[in-house]
C-alpha positions in Angstrom: 32.0 25.0 -8.5 31.8 21.2 -9.8 29.1 20.2 -12.0 26.2 18.8 -10.2 26.1 14.9 -10.2 23.5 12.7 -11.4 24.9 9.6 -9.6 27.1 8.9 -6.7 29.4 5.7 -6.6 30.2 3.0 -3.7 31.9 0.6 -4.0 31.1 -1.1 -7.0 27.4 0.2 -7.1 26.1 3.3 -8.8 23.2 5.1 -6.9 21.0 7.5 -8.8 19.6 9.3 -10.4 17.9 11.3 -7.7 16.0 10.9 -5.4 18.0 8.1 -3.6 16.2 6.6 -0.3 18.5 5.7 2.5 16.2 3.9 5.0 17.5 3.8 8.5 18.1 0.5 10.6 19.3 1.4 14.1 21.1 -1.2 16.4 21.2 0.8 19.2 18.6 0.6 22.7 18.4 4.2 23.0 18.1 5.8 19.4 15.5 8.7 19.8 12.6 7.4 17.2 13.3 3.5 17.5 15.8 2.6 19.8 15.6 -0.9 20.6 13.2 -1.7 17.9 16.2 -3.6 15.4 18.9 -4.3 18.2 19.5 -8.1 17.2 20.9 -8.8 14.1 17.7 -10.8 13.1 15.5 -8.1 14.0 17.9 -5.8 12.1 17.7 -7.6 8.8 13.9 -8.2 8.7 13.5 -4.3 9.1 16.5 -3.6 6.5 13.9 -5.7 4.1 10.9 -4.2 4.8 13.0 -1.0 3.8 14.0 -2.7 0.9 10.9 -3.9 -0.4 9.7 -0.5 0.5 12.0 0.9 -2.1 15.1 1.8 -0.1 18.2 2.4 -2.4 20.7 2.3 0.7 20.5 0.7 4.3 22.3 2.7 6.8 23.1 0.8 9.8 23.7 2.8 13.2 25.0 1.4 16.2 25.5 4.3 18.5 22.8 7.0 19.3 23.4 10.3 18.2 20.1 12.3 18.9 20.7 15.3 21.2 22.3 14.5 24.7 23.3 11.0 23.8 26.6 9.6 25.3 29.1 7.6 23.2 29.9 4.0 23.0 32.9 2.5 22.9 34.4 1.3 19.5 34.0 -2.3 20.9 30.3 -2.0 21.6 29.8 -0.3 18.2 31.0 -3.0 16.5 29.6 -5.6 18.2 26.1 -4.1 17.5 27.0 -3.1 14.0 28.8 -5.9 12.2 26.2 -8.9 12.7 23.7 -6.4 11.7 25.3 -6.0 8.4 26.2 -9.7 7.9 22.8 -10.7 8.9 21.5 -8.0 5.9 23.9 -9.3 3.3 22.8 -12.7 3.9 19.3 -12.1 3.3 20.3 -9.6 0.1 23.5 -9.7 -1.1 23.3 -7.2 -3.5 21.5 -4.4 -1.2 23.8 -1.5 -0.7 24.7 -1.0 2.8 26.1 2.1 4.8 27.5 2.1 8.3 26.8 5.3 10.5 30.0 5.6 12.4 32.8 8.2 12.8 35.2 5.2 13.8 37.8 4.0 11.4 37.7 0.8 13.4 33.9 0.3 13.2 34.1 1.3 9.4 36.7 -1.1 8.3 34.9 -4.3 10.3 32.1 -3.2 8.6 33.4 -3.0 4.9 35.2 -6.0 5.5 31.7 -7.7 6.1 30.1 -6.1 3.0 29.3 -2.8 3.6 29.9 -0.2 0.8 29.2 3.2 2.5 30.5 5.3 5.3 28.0 7.8 7.0 30.2 10.1 9.2 28.4 12.7 11.3 32.1 14.5 12.1 32.8 14.7 8.2 36.1 12.9 8.7 37.2 14.7 11.7 36.7 12.1 14.2 39.2 9.6 13.6 42.2 10.4 11.7 42.5 7.1 9.9 38.9 7.6 8.5 40.0 9.8 5.3 42.4 7.0 4.0 40.5 3.9 4.8 37.4 5.3 2.9 40.1 6.3 -0.2 41.6 2.7 -0.1 38.2 1.3 0.2 36.7 3.0 -2.7 33.3 3.0 -0.6 30.9 6.1 -0.6 31.2 8.7 2.1 28.7 10.9 3.5 30.5 14.0 5.2 28.0 15.8 7.4 27.9 19.2 9.3 28.0 19.2 13.1 28.1 21.8 15.8 29.8 20.2 19.3 29.0 16.5 19.9 25.8 14.9 20.1 25.9 15.1 24.1 26.6 18.9 23.5 25.7 20.1 20.2 22.0 21.5 21.2 23.4 23.7 24.0 22.7 26.9 22.8 23.7 26.6 19.0 24.7 29.8 17.6 25.6 31.1 13.7 26.0 34.5 12.2 24.9 33.1 8.5 23.9 29.4 9.1 23.4 28.8 5.3 27.1 30.2 4.8 28.9 28.9 7.6 27.5 25.2 6.7 28.1 25.6 3.1 31.7 26.7 3.6 32.5 23.7 6.3 31.2 21.1 3.9 33.2 22.6 0.9 36.3 22.5 2.9 35.6 19.3 4.1 35.0 17.8 0.4 38.2 19.7 -0.6 40.1 17.4 2.4 38.8 14.6 1.5 39.7 14.3 -2.1 43.2 15.7 -0.7 43.4 12.6 1.2 42.5 10.5 -2.0 38.7 10.1 -2.0 37.4 9.7 -5.1 35.1 12.7 -5.7 32.4 10.7 -7.3 32.1 8.9 -3.5 31.2 11.8 -2.1 27.8 12.9 -0.5 27.1 16.2 1.8 24.6 16.3 4.7 23.7 19.7 6.2 23.3 18.2 9.6 19.8 19.1 10.3 19.3 18.8 13.7 22.5 18.8 14.6 23.5 22.1 16.5 20.8 23.8 14.8 17.6 25.4 16.4 14.5 25.2 14.7 14.9 28.2 12.8 18.4 27.2 11.7 16.9 24.1 10.4 13.9 25.7 8.0 17.1 28.5 6.5 19.1 25.6 5.7 15.9 23.5 4.0 14.8 26.8 2.2 18.6 27.1 1.0 19.5 23.7 0.1 20.5 24.7 -3.7 23.1 27.3 -2.2 24.8 23.4 -0.6 24.2 21.8 -3.7 25.7 24.4 -5.7 29.1 23.2 -4.2 29.0 20.5 -6.7 28.4 17.3 -4.7 25.1 15.2 -4.4 23.4 16.6 -1.3 21.9 13.8 1.3 19.0 15.3 3.9 18.2 13.6 7.3 15.2 15.4 8.9 13.0 12.1 9.4 11.2 12.4 12.6 13.0 14.9 14.0 12.3 17.0 16.8 11.7 20.4 14.7 9.1 19.2 12.9 7.1 18.1 16.1 7.8 21.6 17.3 6.3 22.9 14.0 3.6 20.5 13.9 2.8 19.4 17.9 3.3 15.7 17.1 5.4 14.8 20.2 5.5 11.1 19.5 8.6 10.7 17.0 6.3 8.2 14.9 3.6 10.8 14.4 6.1 13.2 12.1 5.5 11.0 9.0 3.6 14.1 7.0 6.1 16.6 8.4 9.1 14.5 7.4 7.2 13.9 3.9 6.6 17.5 3.7 10.4 18.0 3.9 11.6 15.5 1.7 9.7 17.4 -1.5 10.8 20.6 0.0 14.5 19.4 0.1 13.9 17.7 -3.6 12.6 20.5 -5.1 15.7 22.6 -3.9 18.5 19.8 -5.3 18.7 17.5 -2.7 19.8 14.3 -3.8 19.4 11.4 -1.2 17.3 11.3 1.9 17.8 9.5 5.0 14.2 8.0 6.6 12.9 6.1 8.6 9.4 5.7 6.4 10.4 4.6 3.1 7.3 4.3 1.6 5.6 7.3 2.4 8.7 9.6 1.2 9.3 7.5 -1.9 5.7 7.8 -2.9 5.9 11.7 -2.3 9.4 12.2 -4.1 8.1 10.1 -7.0 5.2 12.4 -7.3 7.5 15.4 -7.2 10.0 14.0 -9.5 7.7 13.2 -12.3 6.5 17.0 -12.3 10.1 18.3 -12.8 10.2 15.7 -15.3 7.7 17.7 -17.2 8.5 19.8 -20.1 7.9 23.5 -19.9 5.1 24.2 -21.6 5.8 26.3 -24.5 4.2 30.1 -24.5 1.7 30.7 -27.2 
């Protein structure tokens, strides 16, 4: 086991210590929660500035919906959506840490050339054989996520014998493969893929056992924001009404070792996590 890190590097920047907030900017017409809201570069930059002002440490820009049942777009279309948004954000905030949510090396390469410093890969570097080398050579941060199947198929009766153990072993293997390909271990985050090929029970078991994944020795990123399993529990059908449920999952995840939190609602999650961090930082009361 590696010693659990306090920071992670992305390009020439250092993120941490935890909690690190990753704000979501989807430049898509069909994302489950905010599709179309930031579809143009100008609106993407406006949304990113709002999230940064609310306390986001990273802005994650995605050009292809990964909601359950979503169909992929072409690399050309993804680049057309993502790269102008990255440039627009950095034109307004040149020191912002921008992540690109893609599994395609072509998209990642152009986005990194435009100033992005991180790649958020839902396939954990399996979707494009060129990605591992690109990430290694670029010196960017990289998120390796667990997903069973594809966004189009992942929610078709997902089954596990031991969801925590299987996700943990998968992420450990993918981190090992990334390091073997030349990726700096200090630039890797692991994401258990909440909602990606999991039932409500699978998601809850993973949240309750994040410490097992953190024990691999890499920072853990959690993405629960506004997801359907929260609505199944709370009854909130509208994703935008799942903010309080999302905040609860973030605090639970933080208590189990999560390092970074990918969210739509940065301020609500930041304030809750700041309180959780303050409580954790208190010295233990000496027994009398």
